[in-house]
mmCIF entry with sequence, helices, sheets and N, C-alpha, C, O atoms, coordinates in Angstrom:
data_MODEL
# 
_entry.id   MODEL 
# 
_entity.id                         1 
_entity.type                       polymer 
_entity.pdbx_number_of_molecules   1 
# 
_entity_poly.entity_id                      1 
_entity_poly.type                           'polypeptide(L)' 
_entity_poly.nstd_linkage                   no 
_entity_poly.nstd_monomer                   no 
_entity_poly.pdbx_seq_one_letter_code       MRAGVTAVTELILGGAVAAGLLLYLLWALLRPEDL 
_entity_poly.pdbx_seq_one_letter_code_can   MRAGVTAVTELILGGAVAAGLLLYLLWALLRPEDL 
_entity_poly.pdbx_strand_id                 A 
# 
loop_
_entity_poly_seq.entity_id 
_entity_poly_seq.num 
_entity_poly_seq.mon_id 
_entity_poly_seq.hetero 
1 1  MET n 
1 2  ARG n 
1 3  ALA n 
1 4  GLY n 
1 5  VAL n 
1 6  THR n 
1 7  ALA n 
1 8  VAL n 
1 9  THR n 
1 10 GLU n 
1 11 LEU n 
1 12 ILE n 
1 13 LEU n 
1 14 GLY n 
1 15 GLY n 
1 16 ALA n 
1 17 VAL n 
1 18 ALA n 
1 19 ALA n 
1 20 GLY n 
1 21 LEU n 
1 22 LEU n 
1 23 LEU n 
1 24 TYR n 
1 25 LEU n 
1 26 LEU n 
1 27 TRP n 
1 28 ALA n 
1 29 LEU n 
1 30 LEU n 
1 31 ARG n 
1 32 PRO n 
1 33 GLU n 
1 34 ASP n 
1 35 LEU n 
# 
_struct_asym.id          A 
_struct_asym.entity_id   1 
# 
_struct_conf.conf_type_id            HELX_P 
_struct_conf.id                      HELX_P1 
_struct_conf.pdbx_PDB_helix_id       AA1 
_struct_conf.beg_label_comp_id       ALA 
_struct_conf.beg_label_asym_id       A 
_struct_conf.beg_label_seq_id        3 
_struct_conf.pdbx_beg_PDB_ins_code   ? 
_struct_conf.end_label_comp_id       LEU 
_struct_conf.end_label_asym_id       A 
_struct_conf.end_label_seq_id        30 
_struct_conf.pdbx_end_PDB_ins_code   ? 
_struct_conf.beg_auth_comp_id        ALA 
_struct_conf.beg_auth_asym_id        A 
_struct_conf.beg_auth_seq_id         3 
_struct_conf.end_auth_comp_id        LEU 
_struct_conf.end_auth_asym_id        A 
_struct_conf.end_auth_seq_id         30 
_struct_conf.pdbx_PDB_helix_class    1 
_struct_conf.details                 ? 
_struct_conf.pdbx_PDB_helix_length   28 
# 
_struct_conf_type.id          HELX_P 
_struct_conf_type.criteria    ? 
_struct_conf_type.reference   ? 
# 
loop_
_atom_site.group_PDB 
_atom_site.id 
_atom_site.type_symbol 
_atom_site.label_atom_id 
_atom_site.label_alt_id 
_atom_site.label_comp_id 
_atom_site.label_asym_id 
_atom_site.label_entity_id 
_atom_site.label_seq_id 
_atom_site.pdbx_PDB_ins_code 
_atom_site.Cartn_x 
_atom_site.Cartn_y 
_atom_site.Cartn_z 
_atom_site.occupancy 
_atom_site.B_iso_or_equiv 
_atom_site.pdbx_formal_charge 
_atom_site.auth_seq_id 
_atom_site.auth_comp_id 
_atom_site.auth_asym_id 
_atom_site.auth_atom_id 
_atom_site.pdbx_PDB_model_num 
ATOM 1   N N  . MET A 1 1  ? 35.760 -21.367 -23.225 1.00 0.00 ? 1  MET A N  1 
ATOM 2   C CA . MET A 1 1  ? 35.743 -20.582 -21.992 1.00 0.00 ? 1  MET A CA 1 
ATOM 3   C C  . MET A 1 1  ? 36.451 -21.367 -20.879 1.00 0.00 ? 1  MET A C  1 
ATOM 4   O O  . MET A 1 1  ? 36.294 -22.584 -20.774 1.00 0.00 ? 1  MET A O  1 
ATOM 5   N N  . ARG A 1 2  ? 37.205 -20.685 -20.079 1.00 0.00 ? 2  ARG A N  1 
ATOM 6   C CA . ARG A 1 2  ? 37.966 -21.373 -19.007 1.00 0.00 ? 2  ARG A CA 1 
ATOM 7   C C  . ARG A 1 2  ? 37.030 -21.749 -17.853 1.00 0.00 ? 2  ARG A C  1 
ATOM 8   O O  . ARG A 1 2  ? 35.966 -21.157 -17.673 1.00 0.00 ? 2  ARG A O  1 
ATOM 9   N N  . ALA A 1 3  ? 37.453 -22.733 -17.093 1.00 0.00 ? 3  ALA A N  1 
ATOM 10  C CA . ALA A 1 3  ? 36.639 -23.219 -15.973 1.00 0.00 ? 3  ALA A CA 1 
ATOM 11  C C  . ALA A 1 3  ? 36.476 -22.152 -14.917 1.00 0.00 ? 3  ALA A C  1 
ATOM 12  O O  . ALA A 1 3  ? 35.408 -22.046 -14.314 1.00 0.00 ? 3  ALA A O  1 
ATOM 13  N N  . GLY A 1 4  ? 37.498 -21.361 -14.677 1.00 0.00 ? 4  GLY A N  1 
ATOM 14  C CA . GLY A 1 4  ? 37.424 -20.324 -13.666 1.00 0.00 ? 4  GLY A CA 1 
ATOM 15  C C  . GLY A 1 4  ? 36.397 -19.271 -13.989 1.00 0.00 ? 4  GLY A C  1 
ATOM 16  O O  . GLY A 1 4  ? 35.653 -18.820 -13.117 1.00 0.00 ? 4  GLY A O  1 
ATOM 17  N N  . VAL A 1 5  ? 36.360 -18.880 -15.253 1.00 0.00 ? 5  VAL A N  1 
ATOM 18  C CA . VAL A 1 5  ? 35.387 -17.851 -15.668 1.00 0.00 ? 5  VAL A CA 1 
ATOM 19  C C  . VAL A 1 5  ? 33.977 -18.416 -15.498 1.00 0.00 ? 5  VAL A C  1 
ATOM 20  O O  . VAL A 1 5  ? 33.085 -17.695 -15.051 1.00 0.00 ? 5  VAL A O  1 
ATOM 21  N N  . THR A 1 6  ? 33.759 -19.656 -15.833 1.00 0.00 ? 6  THR A N  1 
ATOM 22  C CA . THR A 1 6  ? 32.450 -20.272 -15.725 1.00 0.00 ? 6  THR A CA 1 
ATOM 23  C C  . THR A 1 6  ? 32.017 -20.314 -14.245 1.00 0.00 ? 6  THR A C  1 
ATOM 24  O O  . THR A 1 6  ? 30.858 -20.053 -13.924 1.00 0.00 ? 6  THR A O  1 
ATOM 25  N N  . ALA A 1 7  ? 32.954 -20.643 -13.361 1.00 0.00 ? 7  ALA A N  1 
ATOM 26  C CA . ALA A 1 7  ? 32.632 -20.733 -11.933 1.00 0.00 ? 7  ALA A CA 1 
ATOM 27  C C  . ALA A 1 7  ? 32.247 -19.350 -11.392 1.00 0.00 ? 7  ALA A C  1 
ATOM 28  O O  . ALA A 1 7  ? 31.291 -19.222 -10.627 1.00 0.00 ? 7  ALA A O  1 
ATOM 29  N N  . VAL A 1 8  ? 32.997 -18.319 -11.793 1.00 0.00 ? 8  VAL A N  1 
ATOM 30  C CA . VAL A 1 8  ? 32.708 -16.975 -11.320 1.00 0.00 ? 8  VAL A CA 1 
ATOM 31  C C  . VAL A 1 8  ? 31.368 -16.525 -11.880 1.00 0.00 ? 8  VAL A C  1 
ATOM 32  O O  . VAL A 1 8  ? 30.585 -15.894 -11.169 1.00 0.00 ? 8  VAL A O  1 
ATOM 33  N N  . THR A 1 9  ? 31.092 -16.834 -13.131 1.00 0.00 ? 9  THR A N  1 
ATOM 34  C CA . THR A 1 9  ? 29.801 -16.448 -13.735 1.00 0.00 ? 9  THR A CA 1 
ATOM 35  C C  . THR A 1 9  ? 28.645 -17.132 -13.008 1.00 0.00 ? 9  THR A C  1 
ATOM 36  O O  . THR A 1 9  ? 27.630 -16.498 -12.720 1.00 0.00 ? 9  THR A O  1 
ATOM 37  N N  . GLU A 1 10 ? 28.797 -18.421 -12.713 1.00 0.00 ? 10 GLU A N  1 
ATOM 38  C CA . GLU A 1 10 ? 27.747 -19.128 -11.982 1.00 0.00 ? 10 GLU A CA 1 
ATOM 39  C C  . GLU A 1 10 ? 27.568 -18.552 -10.580 1.00 0.00 ? 10 GLU A C  1 
ATOM 40  O O  . GLU A 1 10 ? 26.445 -18.456 -10.085 1.00 0.00 ? 10 GLU A O  1 
ATOM 41  N N  . LEU A 1 11 ? 28.664 -18.172 -9.944  1.00 0.00 ? 11 LEU A N  1 
ATOM 42  C CA . LEU A 1 11 ? 28.591 -17.606 -8.587  1.00 0.00 ? 11 LEU A CA 1 
ATOM 43  C C  . LEU A 1 11 ? 27.838 -16.265 -8.612  1.00 0.00 ? 11 LEU A C  1 
ATOM 44  O O  . LEU A 1 11 ? 26.996 -16.004 -7.752  1.00 0.00 ? 11 LEU A O  1 
ATOM 45  N N  . ILE A 1 12 ? 28.151 -15.418 -9.608  1.00 0.00 ? 12 ILE A N  1 
ATOM 46  C CA . ILE A 1 12 ? 27.473 -14.134 -9.711  1.00 0.00 ? 12 ILE A CA 1 
ATOM 47  C C  . ILE A 1 12 ? 25.999 -14.338 -10.033 1.00 0.00 ? 12 ILE A C  1 
ATOM 48  O O  . ILE A 1 12 ? 25.133 -13.698 -9.437  1.00 0.00 ? 12 ILE A O  1 
ATOM 49  N N  . LEU A 1 13 ? 25.718 -15.233 -10.979 1.00 0.00 ? 13 LEU A N  1 
ATOM 50  C CA . LEU A 1 13 ? 24.326 -15.482 -11.350 1.00 0.00 ? 13 LEU A CA 1 
ATOM 51  C C  . LEU A 1 13 ? 23.530 -16.031 -10.150 1.00 0.00 ? 13 LEU A C  1 
ATOM 52  O O  . LEU A 1 13 ? 22.410 -15.592 -9.890  1.00 0.00 ? 13 LEU A O  1 
ATOM 53  N N  . GLY A 1 14 ? 24.106 -16.970 -9.442  1.00 0.00 ? 14 GLY A N  1 
ATOM 54  C CA . GLY A 1 14 ? 23.442 -17.523 -8.255  1.00 0.00 ? 14 GLY A CA 1 
ATOM 55  C C  . GLY A 1 14 ? 23.217 -16.464 -7.187  1.00 0.00 ? 14 GLY A C  1 
ATOM 56  O O  . GLY A 1 14 ? 22.165 -16.430 -6.549  1.00 0.00 ? 14 GLY A O  1 
ATOM 57  N N  . GLY A 1 15 ? 24.207 -15.601 -6.993  1.00 0.00 ? 15 GLY A N  1 
ATOM 58  C CA . GLY A 1 15 ? 24.041 -14.527 -6.016  1.00 0.00 ? 15 GLY A CA 1 
ATOM 59  C C  . GLY A 1 15 ? 22.951 -13.559 -6.421  1.00 0.00 ? 15 GLY A C  1 
ATOM 60  O O  . GLY A 1 15 ? 22.193 -13.092 -5.571  1.00 0.00 ? 15 GLY A O  1 
ATOM 61  N N  . ALA A 1 16 ? 22.860 -13.251 -7.695  1.00 0.00 ? 16 ALA A N  1 
ATOM 62  C CA . ALA A 1 16 ? 21.825 -12.325 -8.172  1.00 0.00 ? 16 ALA A CA 1 
ATOM 63  C C  . ALA A 1 16 ? 20.442 -12.938 -7.978  1.00 0.00 ? 16 ALA A C  1 
ATOM 64  O O  . ALA A 1 16 ? 19.511 -12.253 -7.556  1.00 0.00 ? 16 ALA A O  1 
ATOM 65  N N  . VAL A 1 17 ? 20.305 -14.228 -8.284  1.00 0.00 ? 17 VAL A N  1 
ATOM 66  C CA . VAL A 1 17 ? 19.008 -14.900 -8.095  1.00 0.00 ? 17 VAL A CA 1 
ATOM 67  C C  . VAL A 1 17 ? 18.645 -14.941 -6.613  1.00 0.00 ? 17 VAL A C  1 
ATOM 68  O O  . VAL A 1 17 ? 17.494 -14.683 -6.262  1.00 0.00 ? 17 VAL A O  1 
ATOM 69  N N  . ALA A 1 18 ? 19.592 -15.258 -5.741  1.00 0.00 ? 18 ALA A N  1 
ATOM 70  C CA . ALA A 1 18 ? 19.329 -15.306 -4.316  1.00 0.00 ? 18 ALA A CA 1 
ATOM 71  C C  . ALA A 1 18 ? 18.957 -13.926 -3.763  1.00 0.00 ? 18 ALA A C  1 
ATOM 72  O O  . ALA A 1 18 ? 18.057 -13.807 -2.931  1.00 0.00 ? 18 ALA A O  1 
ATOM 73  N N  . ALA A 1 19 ? 19.657 -12.881 -4.232  1.00 0.00 ? 19 ALA A N  1 
ATOM 74  C CA . ALA A 1 19 ? 19.352 -11.528 -3.778  1.00 0.00 ? 19 ALA A CA 1 
ATOM 75  C C  . ALA A 1 19 ? 17.959 -11.102 -4.255  1.00 0.00 ? 19 ALA A C  1 
ATOM 76  O O  . ALA A 1 19 ? 17.198 -10.482 -3.512  1.00 0.00 ? 19 ALA A O  1 
ATOM 77  N N  . GLY A 1 20 ? 17.643 -11.442 -5.499  1.00 0.00 ? 20 GLY A N  1 
ATOM 78  C CA . GLY A 1 20 ? 16.314 -11.092 -6.000  1.00 0.00 ? 20 GLY A CA 1 
ATOM 79  C C  . GLY A 1 20 ? 15.202 -11.804 -5.248  1.00 0.00 ? 20 GLY A C  1 
ATOM 80  O O  . GLY A 1 20 ? 14.158 -11.217 -4.964  1.00 0.00 ? 20 GLY A O  1 
ATOM 81  N N  . LEU A 1 21 ? 15.430 -13.068 -4.928  1.00 0.00 ? 21 LEU A N  1 
ATOM 82  C CA . LEU A 1 21 ? 14.427 -13.813 -4.163  1.00 0.00 ? 21 LEU A CA 1 
ATOM 83  C C  . LEU A 1 21 ? 14.285 -13.238 -2.756  1.00 0.00 ? 21 LEU A C  1 
ATOM 84  O O  . LEU A 1 21 ? 13.173 -13.132 -2.238  1.00 0.00 ? 21 LEU A O  1 
ATOM 85  N N  . LEU A 1 22 ? 15.394 -12.870 -2.141  1.00 0.00 ? 22 LEU A N  1 
ATOM 86  C CA . LEU A 1 22 ? 15.338 -12.271 -0.812  1.00 0.00 ? 22 LEU A CA 1 
ATOM 87  C C  . LEU A 1 22 ? 14.563 -10.956 -0.822  1.00 0.00 ? 22 LEU A C  1 
ATOM 88  O O  . LEU A 1 22 ? 13.742 -10.707 0.061   1.00 0.00 ? 22 LEU A O  1 
ATOM 89  N N  . LEU A 1 23 ? 14.831 -10.102 -1.841  1.00 0.00 ? 23 LEU A N  1 
ATOM 90  C CA . LEU A 1 23 ? 14.125 -8.845  -1.927  1.00 0.00 ? 23 LEU A CA 1 
ATOM 91  C C  . LEU A 1 23 ? 12.627 -9.069  -2.135  1.00 0.00 ? 23 LEU A C  1 
ATOM 92  O O  . LEU A 1 23 ? 11.793 -8.386  -1.540  1.00 0.00 ? 23 LEU A O  1 
ATOM 93  N N  . TYR A 1 24 ? 12.303 -10.039 -2.991  1.00 0.00 ? 24 TYR A N  1 
ATOM 94  C CA . TYR A 1 24 ? 10.884 -10.334 -3.254  1.00 0.00 ? 24 TYR A CA 1 
ATOM 95  C C  . TYR A 1 24 ? 10.188 -10.807 -1.955  1.00 0.00 ? 24 TYR A C  1 
ATOM 96  O O  . TYR A 1 24 ? 9.078  -10.373 -1.650  1.00 0.00 ? 24 TYR A O  1 
ATOM 97  N N  . LEU A 1 25 ? 10.835 -11.675 -1.220  1.00 0.00 ? 25 LEU A N  1 
ATOM 98  C CA . LEU A 1 25 ? 10.229 -12.204 0.011   1.00 0.00 ? 25 LEU A CA 1 
ATOM 99  C C  . LEU A 1 25 ? 10.115 -11.103 1.060   1.00 0.00 ? 25 LEU A C  1 
ATOM 100 O O  . LEU A 1 25 ? 9.119  -11.059 1.783   1.00 0.00 ? 25 LEU A O  1 
ATOM 101 N N  . LEU A 1 26 ? 11.102 -10.215 1.168   1.00 0.00 ? 26 LEU A N  1 
ATOM 102 C CA . LEU A 1 26 ? 11.004 -9.096  2.109   1.00 0.00 ? 26 LEU A CA 1 
ATOM 103 C C  . LEU A 1 26 ? 9.857  -8.169  1.714   1.00 0.00 ? 26 LEU A C  1 
ATOM 104 O O  . LEU A 1 26 ? 9.107  -7.711  2.577   1.00 0.00 ? 26 LEU A O  1 
ATOM 105 N N  . TRP A 1 27 ? 9.712  -7.885  0.404   1.00 0.00 ? 27 TRP A N  1 
ATOM 106 C CA . TRP A 1 27 ? 8.637  -7.045  -0.088  1.00 0.00 ? 27 TRP A CA 1 
ATOM 107 C C  . TRP A 1 27 ? 7.281  -7.674  0.224   1.00 0.00 ? 27 TRP A C  1 
ATOM 108 O O  . TRP A 1 27 ? 6.363  -6.989  0.675   1.00 0.00 ? 27 TRP A O  1 
ATOM 109 N N  . ALA A 1 28 ? 7.158  -8.998  -0.019  1.00 0.00 ? 28 ALA A N  1 
ATOM 110 C CA . ALA A 1 28 ? 5.905  -9.687  0.265   1.00 0.00 ? 28 ALA A CA 1 
ATOM 111 C C  . ALA A 1 28 ? 5.597  -9.727  1.765   1.00 0.00 ? 28 ALA A C  1 
ATOM 112 O O  . ALA A 1 28 ? 4.431  -9.730  2.160   1.00 0.00 ? 28 ALA A O  1 
ATOM 113 N N  . LEU A 1 29 ? 6.632  -9.758  2.590   1.00 0.00 ? 29 LEU A N  1 
ATOM 114 C CA . LEU A 1 29 ? 6.455  -9.773  4.043   1.00 0.00 ? 29 LEU A CA 1 
ATOM 115 C C  . LEU A 1 29 ? 5.982  -8.412  4.542   1.00 0.00 ? 29 LEU A C  1 
ATOM 116 O O  . LEU A 1 29 ? 5.080  -8.329  5.376   1.00 0.00 ? 29 LEU A O  1 
ATOM 117 N N  . LEU A 1 30 ? 6.594  -7.345  4.028   1.00 0.00 ? 30 LEU A N  1 
ATOM 118 C CA . LEU A 1 30 ? 6.283  -5.992  4.502   1.00 0.00 ? 30 LEU A CA 1 
ATOM 119 C C  . LEU A 1 30 ? 5.027  -5.426  3.876   1.00 0.00 ? 30 LEU A C  1 
ATOM 120 O O  . LEU A 1 30 ? 4.344  -4.615  4.502   1.00 0.00 ? 30 LEU A O  1 
ATOM 121 N N  . ARG A 1 31 ? 4.700  -5.836  2.643   1.00 0.00 ? 31 ARG A N  1 
ATOM 122 C CA . ARG A 1 31 ? 3.563  -5.275  1.935   1.00 0.00 ? 31 ARG A CA 1 
ATOM 123 C C  . ARG A 1 31 ? 2.624  -6.421  1.489   1.00 0.00 ? 31 ARG A C  1 
ATOM 124 O O  . ARG A 1 31 ? 2.504  -6.673  0.290   1.00 0.00 ? 31 ARG A O  1 
ATOM 125 N N  . PRO A 1 32 ? 1.966  -7.108  2.423   1.00 0.00 ? 32 PRO A N  1 
ATOM 126 C CA . PRO A 1 32 ? 1.079  -8.221  2.011   1.00 0.00 ? 32 PRO A CA 1 
ATOM 127 C C  . PRO A 1 32 ? -0.132 -7.732  1.262   1.00 0.00 ? 32 PRO A C  1 
ATOM 128 O O  . PRO A 1 32 ? -0.639 -6.644  1.534   1.00 0.00 ? 32 PRO A O  1 
ATOM 129 N N  . GLU A 1 33 ? -0.602 -8.526  0.319   1.00 0.00 ? 33 GLU A N  1 
ATOM 130 C CA . GLU A 1 33 ? -1.803 -8.160  -0.425  1.00 0.00 ? 33 GLU A CA 1 
ATOM 131 C C  . GLU A 1 33 ? -3.047 -8.421  0.416   1.00 0.00 ? 33 GLU A C  1 
ATOM 132 O O  . GLU A 1 33 ? -3.093 -9.371  1.198   1.00 0.00 ? 33 GLU A O  1 
ATOM 133 N N  . ASP A 1 34 ? -4.035 -7.582  0.249   1.00 0.00 ? 34 ASP A N  1 
ATOM 134 C CA . ASP A 1 34 ? -5.306 -7.799  0.936   1.00 0.00 ? 34 ASP A CA 1 
ATOM 135 C C  . ASP A 1 34 ? -6.091 -8.884  0.204   1.00 0.00 ? 34 ASP A C  1 
ATOM 136 O O  . ASP A 1 34 ? -6.342 -8.785  -0.997  1.00 0.00 ? 34 ASP A O  1 
ATOM 137 N N  . LEU A 1 35 ? -6.470 -9.908  0.940   1.00 0.00 ? 35 LEU A N  1 
ATOM 138 C CA . LEU A 1 35 ? -7.202 -11.020 0.288   1.00 0.00 ? 35 LEU A CA 1 
ATOM 139 C C  . LEU A 1 35 ? -8.679 -10.853 0.518   1.00 0.00 ? 35 LEU A C  1 
ATOM 140 O O  . LEU A 1 35 ? -9.472 -11.674 0.058   1.00 0.00 ? 35 LEU A O  1 
# 
């Protein structure tokens, strides 16, 4: 596999993880669980 393809794959994967974490944190902020 070429280095460029690996870099793009890592960039997409990192962006997906960051977006998922952001959505989770926004969901937790807007809909807190009752303790």
